[in-house]
C-alpha positions as CSV (number, residue, x, y, z in Angstrom):
1,M,-12.1,69.0,108.5
2,S,-11.1,70.2,105.0
3,L,-7.9,69.1,103.3
4,P,-5.2,71.3,102.1
5,D,-5.5,72.6,98.6
6,E,-1.7,71.5,97.8
7,H,-2.9,67.8,98.0
8,L,-5.7,67.9,95.4
9,P,-3.4,67.4,92.2
10,E,-1.9,64.3,93.6
11,E,-5.4,62.7,94.1
12,E,-6.3,63.6,90.6
13,G,-3.1,62.1,89.2
14,V,-3.9,58.8,91.1
15,V,-7.3,58.7,90.0
16,G,-6.2,59.1,86.3
17,R,-3.8,56.3,86.5
18,A,-6.4,54.1,88.3
19,D,-9.0,54.7,85.5
20,T,-6.4,53.9,82.9
21,E,-5.6,50.5,84.6
22,H,-9.3,49.7,84.7
23,L,-9.8,50.1,81.1
24,P,-11.2,47.0,79.3
25,E,-8.6,44.8,77.4
26,E,-10.6,45.2,74.1
27,A,-9.9,49.0,74.2
28,Q,-6.2,48.4,75.1
29,G,-6.1,45.9,72.2
30,A,-7.6,48.1,69.8
31,G,-4.9,50.7,70.2
32,G,-2.4,47.9,69.8
33,T,-4.0,46.8,66.6
34,A,-4.5,50.3,65.3
35,T,-0.8,50.7,65.6
36,G,0.9,47.6,64.4
37,E,-1.2,44.6,63.5
38,P,-3.3,45.9,60.4
39,G,0.1,46.2,58.7
40,A,0.8,42.4,59.5
41,E,-2.5,41.4,58.3
42,S,-2.1,43.0,54.9
43,A,1.1,41.7,54.6
44,E,-0.2,38.2,55.3
45,G,-3.1,38.6,52.6
46,P,-0.8,39.0,49.5
47,G,1.6,36.4,50.7
48,I,-1.3,33.8,50.6
49,A,-2.2,34.6,47.1
50,S,1.3,34.6,45.9
51,E,1.6,31.0,47.2
52,G,-1.2,29.7,45.0
53,T,-0.1,31.2,41.7
54,P,3.5,29.3,41.4
55,G,1.9,26.0,42.1
56,S,-0.6,26.3,39.2
57,N,1.9,27.5,36.8
58,G,4.3,24.5,37.8
59,S,1.6,21.9,36.8
60,H,0.9,23.6,33.6
61,S,4.6,23.6,32.8
62,T,4.8,20.0,33.6
63,A,1.8,19.2,31.2
64,L,3.6,21.0,28.6
65,A,6.6,19.1,29.2
66,E,5.0,15.9,28.9
67,E,3.1,16.7,25.7
68,A,6.3,18.0,24.2
69,D,8.5,15.0,25.3
70,P,11.5,14.8,22.6
71,R,11.6,11.0,22.7
72,E,7.8,10.7,21.9
73,V,8.1,13.1,19.1
74,L,11.1,11.3,17.6
75,A,9.1,7.9,18.0
76,R,6.2,9.3,16.4
77,E,8.1,10.6,13.6
78,R,10.1,7.4,13.2
79,D,6.7,5.5,12.7
80,E,5.4,7.7,10.3
81,Y,8.6,7.7,8.3
82,L,8.5,3.9,8.4
83,L,5.0,3.7,7.5
84,A,5.9,6.0,4.3
85,L,8.8,4.0,3.4
86,Q,6.8,0.5,3.5
87,R,4.1,2.1,1.2
88,T,6.7,3.4,-1.2
89,Q,8.2,0.1,-1.3
90,A,5.1,-1.6,-2.0
91,D,4.2,0.6,-4.7
92,F,7.7,0.2,-6.1
93,E,7.3,-3.5,-6.0
94,N,3.9,-3.6,-7.8
95,Y,5.2,-1.2,-10.4
96,R,8.1,-3.4,-11.0
97,K,6.0,-6.4,-11.5
98,R,3.7,-4.5,-13.7
99,V,6.6,-3.2,-15.9
100,A,8.0,-7.1,-16.0
101,R,4.6,-8.4,-17.2
102,L,4.3,-5.5,-19.8
103,Q,7.7,-6.5,-21.1
104,E,6.8,-10.2,-21.2
105,E,3.7,-9.5,-23.0
106,Q,5.4,-7.0,-25.4
107,A,8.2,-9.5,-26.3
108,A,5.5,-12.5,-26.9
109,R,3.6,-10.1,-29.2
110,A,6.6,-9.0,-31.1
111,S,7.9,-12.6,-31.4
112,G,4.7,-13.9,-32.4
113,Q,4.3,-11.5,-35.2
114,L,7.8,-12.7,-36.3
115,V,6.5,-16.3,-36.2
116,E,3.4,-15.3,-38.2
117,K,5.5,-14.0,-40.9
118,L,7.5,-17.4,-40.9
119,L,4.2,-19.3,-41.4
120,P,4.3,-19.0,-45.3
121,V,7.8,-20.3,-45.2
122,I,6.9,-23.4,-43.3
123,D,3.8,-24.0,-45.5
124,A,6.3,-24.0,-48.5
125,L,8.6,-26.4,-46.8
126,D,5.5,-28.6,-46.0
127,L,4.6,-28.6,-49.7
128,A,8.2,-29.6,-50.9
129,E,8.3,-32.4,-48.4
130,A,4.8,-33.7,-49.4
131,H,6.3,-33.6,-53.2
132,L,9.5,-35.3,-52.2
133,N,7.4,-38.1,-50.5
134,E,5.7,-38.8,-53.8
135,S,8.9,-39.0,-55.6
136,P,10.6,-42.3,-55.2
137,E,14.1,-40.7,-55.5
138,S,14.8,-37.5,-53.6
139,G,18.3,-37.7,-53.3
140,E,20.6,-35.6,-51.0
141,D,18.7,-32.5,-51.7
142,G,15.6,-33.9,-50.4
143,K,17.2,-35.1,-47.3
144,A,18.8,-31.6,-46.7
145,L,15.2,-30.2,-47.3
146,R,13.7,-32.4,-44.7
147,A,16.5,-31.7,-42.1
148,S,16.0,-28.1,-42.5
149,R,12.4,-28.1,-42.0
150,A,12.6,-30.4,-39.0
151,M,15.3,-28.1,-37.7
152,L,13.1,-25.1,-38.0
153,I,10.0,-26.6,-36.6
154,D,11.8,-28.0,-33.7
155,V,13.4,-24.6,-32.8
156,L,10.1,-22.7,-33.0
157,A,8.5,-25.5,-30.8
158,K,10.8,-25.1,-28.0
159,E,10.1,-21.4,-28.1
160,G,6.3,-21.9,-27.9
161,L,5.0,-22.9,-31.4
162,E,2.3,-25.5,-31.3
163,R,1.2,-27.1,-34.7
164,V,-2.5,-27.9,-35.3
165,D,-2.6,-30.8,-37.8
166,Q,-4.5,-33.6,-36.0
167,A,-7.1,-35.3,-38.0
168,D,-10.2,-37.4,-36.5
169,V,-10.6,-35.1,-33.5
170,P,-13.7,-33.2,-32.3
171,F,-14.1,-29.8,-34.4
172,D,-13.1,-26.8,-32.3
173,P,-14.0,-23.5,-34.0
174,T,-11.4,-21.7,-32.0
175,V,-8.6,-23.6,-33.7
176,H,-10.4,-25.1,-36.9
177,D,-11.6,-23.2,-40.0
178,A,-14.0,-25.6,-41.8
179,V,-13.7,-24.9,-45.5
180,A,-15.5,-28.4,-46.6
181,H,-18.0,-30.7,-45.3
182,S,-18.8,-34.3,-45.8
183,E,-22.0,-36.3,-44.8
184,A,-21.7,-38.7,-42.0
185,E,-21.7,-42.5,-42.9
186,G,-25.0,-44.3,-42.7
187,D,-27.7,-42.6,-40.5
188,A,-25.5,-42.0,-37.6
189,V,-25.9,-38.7,-36.1
190,G,-23.0,-37.7,-33.7
191,E,-20.2,-35.0,-33.0
192,T,-18.7,-33.1,-35.8
193,M,-15.3,-34.3,-36.6
194,V,-12.4,-33.3,-38.4
195,E,-11.9,-35.7,-41.4
196,E,-8.8,-34.0,-43.0
197,V,-6.5,-31.1,-42.5
198,L,-6.0,-29.2,-45.6
199,R,-3.7,-26.6,-44.2
200,S,-2.0,-26.8,-40.7
201,G,-2.9,-24.2,-38.1
202,Y,-0.6,-22.9,-35.4
203,R,-0.6,-21.6,-31.8
204,W,2.1,-19.2,-30.3
205,K,2.4,-19.4,-26.4
206,G,-1.4,-20.4,-26.1
207,Q,-2.4,-17.6,-28.7
208,V,-3.8,-18.9,-32.0
209,L,-1.8,-17.6,-34.9
210,R,-3.7,-19.0,-37.6
211,A,-6.5,-21.7,-37.8
212,A,-6.2,-24.8,-39.5
213,M,-8.2,-25.4,-42.6
214,V,-10.1,-28.5,-42.4
215,R,-12.8,-30.7,-43.9
216,V,-15.3,-31.8,-41.2
217,R,-17.6,-34.7,-41.1
218,G,-21.0,-35.1,-39.3
């Protein structure tokens, strides 16, 4: 027996709903993914990338901050200035010592030149004293002359003048000027000796101003 025609649309509607209910879940999910989830995935991607960049920038900024620490910079500058100051102080100390030494040498040289000019005066006083010693009566003038000579020699000796007038000492060419020679007694052969001082020599603070004129023996 055949069904009425009016019931056919209802059966088709039932079949359509049943077919939709039995579709695979992948197909249904695909529809959902196509509508909303791709947007979510694209939003997640940039978010992950943006999270890595701030971390790297922060570590780099920390390294720069450590390198440019103001305390370390100040400490380094302090050490550099201290080292420069110590070098300057050492240079100045060496300069001061050098200038002081040059001044002493210049003063000694100038005073030595003055004393060298006084040597003829001392020689004249020596001759006058020798003449007074030969005279039995020197009087008050002789005493005054001896006192003046002694005072002059004493003052110069305190300042550094040394008299070279010793006899019977070994001949030293640095302080003796041999102008005469006498033979040794007998056949003795020995060291050359100073037999007589003809004119005194002088040293000023260790430097020879004038060699002594001597007669040597040997």
